Short mmCIF file of the C-alpha atoms (twelve columns), coordinates in Angstrom:
data_MODEL
# 
_entry.id   MODEL 
# 
loop_
_atom_site.group_PDB 
_atom_site.id 
_atom_site.type_symbol 
_atom_site.label_atom_id 
_atom_site.label_alt_id 
_atom_site.label_comp_id 
_atom_site.label_asym_id 
_atom_site.label_seq_id 
_atom_site.Cartn_x 
_atom_site.Cartn_y 
_atom_site.Cartn_z 
_atom_site.pdbx_PDB_model_num 
ATOM 1   C CA . MET A 1   16.543  -6.842  25.395  1 
ATOM 2   C CA . PRO A 2   16.341  -10.302 26.987  1 
ATOM 3   C CA . PRO A 3   15.003  -10.669 30.521  1 
ATOM 4   C CA . GLU A 4   17.588  -10.122 33.246  1 
ATOM 5   C CA . SER A 5   17.609  -13.843 33.965  1 
ATOM 6   C CA . ARG A 6   19.071  -14.321 30.470  1 
ATOM 7   C CA . LEU A 7   22.085  -12.069 31.147  1 
ATOM 8   C CA . ASN A 8   25.523  -13.411 31.977  1 
ATOM 9   C CA . ALA A 9   27.691  -12.218 34.890  1 
ATOM 10  C CA . GLU A 10  28.848  -9.159  32.879  1 
ATOM 11  C CA . GLY A 11  25.250  -8.104  32.179  1 
ATOM 12  C CA . ARG A 12  25.383  -9.162  28.521  1 
ATOM 13  C CA . PRO A 13  22.904  -11.442 26.744  1 
ATOM 14  C CA . GLN A 14  23.799  -15.121 26.924  1 
ATOM 15  C CA . ALA A 15  25.627  -16.489 23.886  1 
ATOM 16  C CA . ALA A 16  22.636  -18.559 22.757  1 
ATOM 17  C CA . ASP A 17  20.531  -15.385 22.455  1 
ATOM 18  C CA . ARG A 18  23.111  -13.752 20.187  1 
ATOM 19  C CA . LEU A 19  23.055  -16.649 17.710  1 
ATOM 20  C CA . ASP A 20  19.645  -15.573 16.410  1 
ATOM 21  C CA . ASP A 21  20.515  -11.866 16.297  1 
ATOM 22  C CA . ASP A 22  21.024  -10.654 12.708  1 
ATOM 23  C CA . GLN A 23  22.813  -7.581  14.082  1 
ATOM 24  C CA . TYR A 24  25.354  -9.472  16.208  1 
ATOM 25  C CA . PRO A 25  28.872  -9.147  14.725  1 
ATOM 26  C CA . ALA A 26  29.794  -12.826 14.847  1 
ATOM 27  C CA . TYR A 27  31.929  -13.271 11.732  1 
ATOM 28  C CA . THR A 28  35.601  -12.472 11.281  1 
ATOM 29  C CA . MET A 29  36.697  -10.812 8.074   1 
ATOM 30  C CA . GLY A 30  38.148  -14.034 6.699   1 
ATOM 31  C CA . ARG A 31  35.053  -16.076 7.469   1 
ATOM 32  C CA . ALA A 32  32.739  -13.342 6.176   1 
ATOM 33  C CA . ALA A 33  34.660  -13.125 2.897   1 
ATOM 34  C CA . GLU A 34  34.580  -16.903 2.543   1 
ATOM 35  C CA . LEU A 35  30.817  -17.048 3.175   1 
ATOM 36  C CA . ILE A 36  30.001  -14.552 0.410   1 
ATOM 37  C CA . GLY A 37  32.701  -15.737 -1.992  1 
ATOM 38  C CA . ALA A 38  34.664  -12.488 -1.907  1 
ATOM 39  C CA . THR A 39  38.013  -11.248 -0.695  1 
ATOM 40  C CA . PRO A 40  38.753  -9.351  2.499   1 
ATOM 41  C CA . GLY A 41  39.673  -6.421  0.250   1 
ATOM 42  C CA . PHE A 42  36.148  -6.412  -1.172  1 
ATOM 43  C CA . LEU A 43  34.699  -6.213  2.349   1 
ATOM 44  C CA . ARG A 44  37.097  -3.356  3.180   1 
ATOM 45  C CA . ALA A 45  35.954  -1.545  0.011   1 
ATOM 46  C CA . LEU A 46  32.302  -1.913  1.075   1 
ATOM 47  C CA . GLY A 47  33.246  -0.465  4.439   1 
ATOM 48  C CA . GLU A 48  34.987  2.472   2.773   1 
ATOM 49  C CA . ALA A 49  31.877  3.011   0.617   1 
ATOM 50  C CA . GLU A 50  29.866  2.930   3.884   1 
ATOM 51  C CA . LEU A 51  27.568  0.165   2.714   1 
ATOM 52  C CA . ILE A 52  28.511  -1.861  5.783   1 
ATOM 53  C CA . SER A 53  30.119  -0.766  9.037   1 
ATOM 54  C CA . PRO A 54  31.767  -3.694  10.755  1 
ATOM 55  C CA . LYS A 55  32.179  -3.612  14.508  1 
ATOM 56  C CA . ARG A 56  35.629  -3.981  15.996  1 
ATOM 57  C CA . SER A 57  36.661  -6.657  18.447  1 
ATOM 58  C CA . GLU A 58  38.619  -5.721  21.569  1 
ATOM 59  C CA . GLY A 59  41.735  -6.514  19.542  1 
ATOM 60  C CA . GLY A 60  40.669  -4.160  16.744  1 
ATOM 61  C CA . HIS A 61  39.630  -6.843  14.240  1 
ATOM 62  C CA . ARG A 62  36.579  -6.342  12.034  1 
ATOM 63  C CA . ARG A 63  33.469  -8.368  12.862  1 
ATOM 64  C CA . TYR A 64  30.445  -8.691  10.567  1 
ATOM 65  C CA . SER A 65  26.793  -9.487  11.254  1 
ATOM 66  C CA . ARG A 66  24.505  -11.641 9.125   1 
ATOM 67  C CA . GLN A 67  22.638  -8.524  7.997   1 
ATOM 68  C CA . GLN A 68  25.912  -6.982  6.804   1 
ATOM 69  C CA . LEU A 69  26.826  -10.194 5.010   1 
ATOM 70  C CA . ARG A 70  23.495  -10.194 3.145   1 
ATOM 71  C CA . ARG A 71  24.148  -6.625  1.977   1 
ATOM 72  C CA . ALA A 72  27.713  -7.515  1.008   1 
ATOM 73  C CA . ALA A 73  26.566  -10.611 -0.896  1 
ATOM 74  C CA . ARG A 74  24.036  -8.543  -2.857  1 
ATOM 75  C CA . ALA A 75  26.718  -5.979  -3.699  1 
ATOM 76  C CA . ARG A 76  29.004  -8.798  -4.818  1 
ATOM 77  C CA . GLU A 77  26.288  -10.134 -7.162  1 
ATOM 78  C CA . LEU A 78  25.978  -6.713  -8.765  1 
ATOM 79  C CA . VAL A 79  29.736  -6.244  -9.085  1 
ATOM 80  C CA . ASP A 80  30.040  -9.720  -10.619 1 
ATOM 81  C CA . GLN A 81  27.486  -8.582  -13.234 1 
ATOM 82  C CA . GLY A 82  29.749  -5.658  -14.157 1 
ATOM 83  C CA . THR A 83  28.293  -2.913  -11.964 1 
ATOM 84  C CA . PRO A 84  30.920  -0.556  -10.508 1 
ATOM 85  C CA . ILE A 85  31.228  -0.968  -6.746  1 
ATOM 86  C CA . GLU A 86  29.982  2.559   -5.975  1 
ATOM 87  C CA . ALA A 87  26.868  1.977   -8.090  1 
ATOM 88  C CA . ALA A 88  26.356  -1.462  -6.538  1 
ATOM 89  C CA . CYS A 89  26.419  0.094   -3.063  1 
ATOM 90  C CA . ARG A 90  23.885  2.715   -4.126  1 
ATOM 91  C CA . ILE A 91  21.603  0.037   -5.595  1 
ATOM 92  C CA . VAL A 92  21.748  -2.024  -2.390  1 
ATOM 93  C CA . ARG A 93  20.896  1.051   -0.304  1 
ATOM 94  C CA . LEU A 94  17.953  1.872   -2.595  1 
ATOM 95  C CA . GLU A 95  16.705  -1.721  -2.471  1 
ATOM 96  C CA . ASP A 96  16.849  -1.597  1.340   1 
ATOM 97  C CA . ASP A 97  14.999  1.737   1.369   1 
ATOM 98  C CA . LEU A 98  12.305  0.350   -0.947  1 
ATOM 99  C CA . GLU A 99  11.850  -2.756  1.195   1 
ATOM 100 C CA . ALA A 100 11.484  -0.608  4.338   1 
ATOM 101 C CA . ALA A 101 8.994   1.711   2.616   1 
ATOM 102 C CA . LEU A 102 6.897   -1.213  1.378   1 
ATOM 103 C CA . ARG A 103 6.890   -2.729  4.864   1 
ATOM 104 C CA . MET A 104 5.824   0.588   6.392   1 
ATOM 105 C CA . ASN A 105 3.116   1.041   3.743   1 
ATOM 106 C CA . GLU A 106 1.704   -2.399  4.522   1 
ATOM 107 C CA . GLU A 107 1.671   -1.657  8.267   1 
ATOM 108 C CA . LEU A 108 -0.140  1.617   7.670   1 
ATOM 109 C CA . ARG A 109 -2.718  -0.121  5.471   1 
ATOM 110 C CA . ARG A 110 -3.444  -2.634  8.220   1 
ATOM 111 C CA . GLU A 111 -3.845  0.129   10.812  1 
ATOM 112 C CA . ALA A 112 -5.895  2.557   8.685   1 
ATOM 113 C CA . PRO A 113 -9.677  2.688   9.182   1 
ATOM 114 C CA . SER A 114 -11.822 1.887   6.180   1 
ATOM 115 C CA . PRO A 115 -12.994 4.796   3.990   1 
ATOM 116 C CA . GLY A 116 -16.630 4.327   5.097   1 
ATOM 117 C CA . GLY A 117 -15.735 5.042   8.708   1 
ATOM 118 C CA . ASN A 118 -17.715 2.096   10.079  1 
ATOM 119 C CA . GLY A 119 -14.628 0.078   10.996  1 
ATOM 120 C CA . GLU A 120 -15.030 -2.407  8.151   1 
ATOM 121 C CA . ARG A 121 -12.419 -2.917  5.499   1 
ATOM 122 C CA . ARG A 122 -13.153 -2.289  1.846   1 
ATOM 123 C CA . GLY A 123 -14.733 -5.234  0.103   1 
ATOM 124 C CA . GLU A 124 -16.041 -6.851  3.299   1 
# 
């Protein structure tokens, strides 16, 4: 969370801070669909398949984040290649899981002591 000095009068982060936030739901359905070259119906289908979960504006309109748009764009690529939408959603979830596992594995490798126990890494 940004320092308190970066909060607006309502206690929310200033708009400039949200521009860099991949999780911030900045895009309307129409704009999101346009950005990934899909239809609003495709985005609704991804929501129904629970690949993405758009936030709702105060007026009840769907809003999408950049992270959600990346997932939707990947699903669209797969569907365009002939993959059924349910399978495309499963593939995207598995790709995300693999990426997270690889990242975690790399972090654990960096933190793990060397096998010799003297604090040096292998090969050094």
